Legacy VTK file of the C-alpha trace (Angstrom):
# vtk DataFile Version 3.0
C-alpha trace
ASCII
DATASET POLYDATA
POINTS 240 float
77.251 50.104 129.084
80.349 48.918 129.984
83.354 48.511 127.628
83.173 45.043 127.980
79.660 44.487 127.351
80.068 46.612 124.783
82.552 44.623 123.035
80.869 41.413 123.280
77.925 43.116 121.107
80.081 44.750 118.441
77.699 48.014 119.130
80.571 50.265 119.779
80.376 51.464 116.302
76.519 51.286 116.271
74.803 54.719 117.044
72.072 53.225 119.387
69.118 55.616 117.718
69.899 54.225 114.764
70.137 50.721 116.168
67.315 51.276 118.408
64.868 52.365 115.031
66.250 48.978 112.985
65.025 47.129 115.718
61.525 48.838 115.824
61.614 48.484 111.992
62.310 44.677 112.073
59.236 44.146 114.366
56.782 46.381 112.820
57.811 44.302 109.844
57.224 40.824 110.875
54.480 41.444 113.599
51.309 39.873 111.493
53.782 36.782 110.931
55.999 36.720 114.095
53.918 33.743 115.691
54.054 31.791 112.630
57.633 32.558 112.131
58.639 31.479 115.652
56.606 27.902 114.773
58.004 27.294 111.952
62.031 28.008 112.962
61.771 26.296 115.829
59.406 23.359 114.970
57.011 24.276 117.602
59.849 23.546 120.255
59.730 27.329 121.422
56.815 26.494 122.999
58.204 23.880 125.309
60.808 26.148 126.599
58.138 28.669 127.230
56.224 26.273 129.097
59.285 25.001 131.139
59.713 28.674 131.954
56.045 29.298 132.885
56.788 26.258 135.356
59.669 27.695 136.782
57.815 30.837 137.419
55.521 28.994 139.063
52.788 32.290 139.636
50.745 32.760 142.823
48.254 34.685 143.939
48.467 38.872 144.164
51.761 38.693 142.587
52.883 41.414 139.557
54.325 39.665 136.995
56.584 41.314 133.648
56.787 39.967 130.529
58.926 42.360 129.174
59.487 42.708 125.269
56.595 40.176 125.173
55.539 40.771 122.202
52.292 39.693 120.646
51.640 38.040 124.400
52.116 34.561 124.048
54.507 34.228 127.298
52.172 36.802 129.148
49.060 34.575 128.314
50.426 31.465 129.783
51.502 33.304 133.110
48.216 35.267 133.288
45.344 34.123 135.803
42.440 36.284 137.519
44.103 36.485 140.764
47.310 38.457 139.927
47.862 41.234 137.393
50.101 40.133 134.325
51.954 43.112 132.525
53.188 42.403 128.585
55.769 45.371 128.005
56.956 46.073 124.592
58.269 49.162 122.839
56.194 47.393 119.656
52.748 48.722 119.836
52.103 46.364 116.360
53.116 43.292 117.663
51.327 43.835 121.017
47.868 45.071 118.757
48.696 41.484 117.222
48.244 39.855 120.315
45.382 41.514 121.414
43.863 40.751 118.363
44.611 37.090 119.191
43.612 37.571 122.819
45.062 38.648 125.947
41.952 39.404 128.089
43.623 38.932 131.430
46.544 40.519 130.165
47.471 44.409 130.495
49.310 45.945 127.746
52.136 48.757 128.218
54.566 49.816 125.512
58.302 50.749 127.107
62.091 50.184 126.669
64.007 47.569 128.690
66.776 50.477 129.236
63.692 52.836 130.414
61.005 50.712 132.477
57.710 52.867 133.010
57.496 50.870 136.220
58.434 52.138 140.334
61.163 50.730 142.092
60.446 47.630 143.618
57.096 46.804 141.946
57.388 43.650 140.357
57.446 40.171 141.485
58.682 38.358 138.523
59.988 39.831 135.280
60.694 37.164 132.558
61.883 38.043 128.757
61.981 35.575 126.567
64.385 36.147 123.111
63.852 40.262 123.730
67.248 41.023 125.727
69.743 40.507 122.810
67.501 42.926 121.243
67.688 45.917 123.794
69.971 48.812 122.864
71.773 48.701 126.275
72.085 45.220 127.845
73.582 46.479 130.551
71.247 49.690 131.177
68.487 47.154 130.503
69.659 44.269 133.563
70.118 47.301 135.893
66.574 48.336 135.156
64.882 44.661 135.834
66.877 45.011 139.287
65.596 48.443 140.395
62.170 47.494 139.475
61.660 43.822 141.330
60.867 43.927 144.729
63.527 42.006 146.942
63.974 38.397 146.353
62.059 39.072 142.939
63.224 36.705 140.131
64.345 37.686 136.785
64.084 35.018 134.068
65.403 35.288 130.614
65.040 32.494 128.146
67.397 33.200 125.135
69.472 31.509 122.701
72.835 30.544 123.403
75.981 28.812 122.815
75.049 25.273 121.122
76.717 22.459 122.047
80.280 22.280 119.738
79.141 18.645 117.412
75.819 20.290 116.671
76.964 23.832 115.753
77.954 23.315 112.421
74.530 22.129 111.214
73.269 24.601 113.251
74.471 27.608 111.691
74.071 26.340 108.619
70.197 25.895 109.215
70.530 29.575 110.814
72.028 31.007 107.747
70.559 29.317 104.805
66.933 28.241 105.888
65.919 31.185 108.170
66.406 34.037 105.907
64.348 31.939 103.082
61.854 31.110 105.784
61.452 34.848 106.377
61.203 35.640 102.762
58.784 33.458 102.072
56.276 33.397 104.877
57.142 36.947 106.616
58.118 38.298 103.019
61.116 40.141 105.083
64.388 38.423 104.640
66.597 41.191 106.301
64.624 40.784 109.408
65.599 37.601 109.907
69.215 37.862 108.862
69.047 40.718 111.449
67.537 38.606 114.225
70.202 35.146 113.404
73.139 37.508 113.439
71.564 39.255 116.651
71.968 35.336 118.078
75.273 35.330 117.507
76.606 37.809 118.531
74.927 37.130 122.476
76.997 36.635 125.280
77.287 32.313 125.494
75.825 30.842 128.976
79.263 31.939 131.330
79.149 35.617 130.072
75.603 35.904 130.469
75.605 34.564 134.160
78.359 37.271 134.741
76.401 40.207 133.224
73.746 39.269 135.767
75.900 39.202 138.448
77.383 42.674 137.894
74.169 44.062 137.606
73.666 42.969 141.029
71.854 39.656 141.042
72.499 36.648 143.012
71.803 32.825 142.946
72.281 33.201 139.410
71.795 29.903 137.194
71.526 28.635 133.883
69.327 25.863 132.335
70.248 24.745 128.995
67.242 23.517 126.499
68.149 21.824 123.231
71.835 21.064 123.594
72.452 24.897 124.354
70.060 26.411 121.843
68.546 28.083 123.806
69.294 28.867 127.721
66.858 29.841 130.739
69.451 32.151 132.883
67.494 33.051 136.688
68.444 35.545 138.917
67.351 36.672 142.331
67.562 40.323 143.626
68.548 40.230 147.064
LINES 1 241
240 0 1 2 3 4 5 6 7 8 9 10 11 12 13 14 15 16 17 18 19 20 21 22 23 24 25 26 27 28 29 30 31 32 33 34 35 36 37 38 39 40 41 42 43 44 45 46 47 48 49 50 51 52 53 54 55 56 57 58 59 60 61 62 63 64 65 66 67 68 69 70 71 72 73 74 75 76 77 78 79 80 81 82 83 84 85 86 87 88 89 90 91 92 93 94 95 96 97 98 99 100 101 102 103 104 105 106 107 108 109 110 111 112 113 114 115 116 117 118 119 120 121 122 123 124 125 126 127 128 129 130 131 132 133 134 135 136 137 138 139 140 141 142 143 144 145 146 147 148 149 150 151 152 153 154 155 156 157 158 159 160 161 162 163 164 165 166 167 168 169 170 171 172 173 174 175 176 177 178 179 180 181 182 183 184 185 186 187 188 189 190 191 192 193 194 195 196 197 198 199 200 201 202 203 204 205 206 207 208 209 210 211 212 213 214 215 216 217 218 219 220 221 222 223 224 225 226 227 228 229 230 231 232 233 234 235 236 237 238 239
């Protein structure tokens, strides 16, 4: 990770192994109620954002599509079809087990981390990652790994929380810091986990910064599209 990217996230004083272990504990703890919490926190809007990702992917027969940090597979399930290979790739076996319990018949599950993808060079047509890249230990390394496994002309589509429209920001911050941890306590019984997730959103680069990081990793034609006044943002880049 470059010094600039490290400073953006404030990880320079955090041991990478400690951070990785913390993230794994978070998702192990919330796995059984993760999908329910997503629906409650976003009032179901995250499903509309993900449908937009699916439309943008426009999956074709014969393609290999990887949903990195796919967790319970809600996005991978929408991308799946009998004429293509869709892989839910996530470091949390607990999250993927929860997804299999709900049905991932046309999706392959593969354990692995973004910093060292267990995939061959130039083997993937499209890679999606929804609300997961901010939870990697080294985002710069993850971006380069994604670039490595994509075929020439392949695309990365990253859906992530981003910088909210300024007039909305005070209300959004109040909701994030006051309501989400309480929901985590009441529903998922893990308030500390959701406090961490809110903090990881706060530290994430804004739209233009993320665009720059993708370009530094080698992506071209990088663009982004805001959803819900910048609460979420879809970043798209292509491997030359």
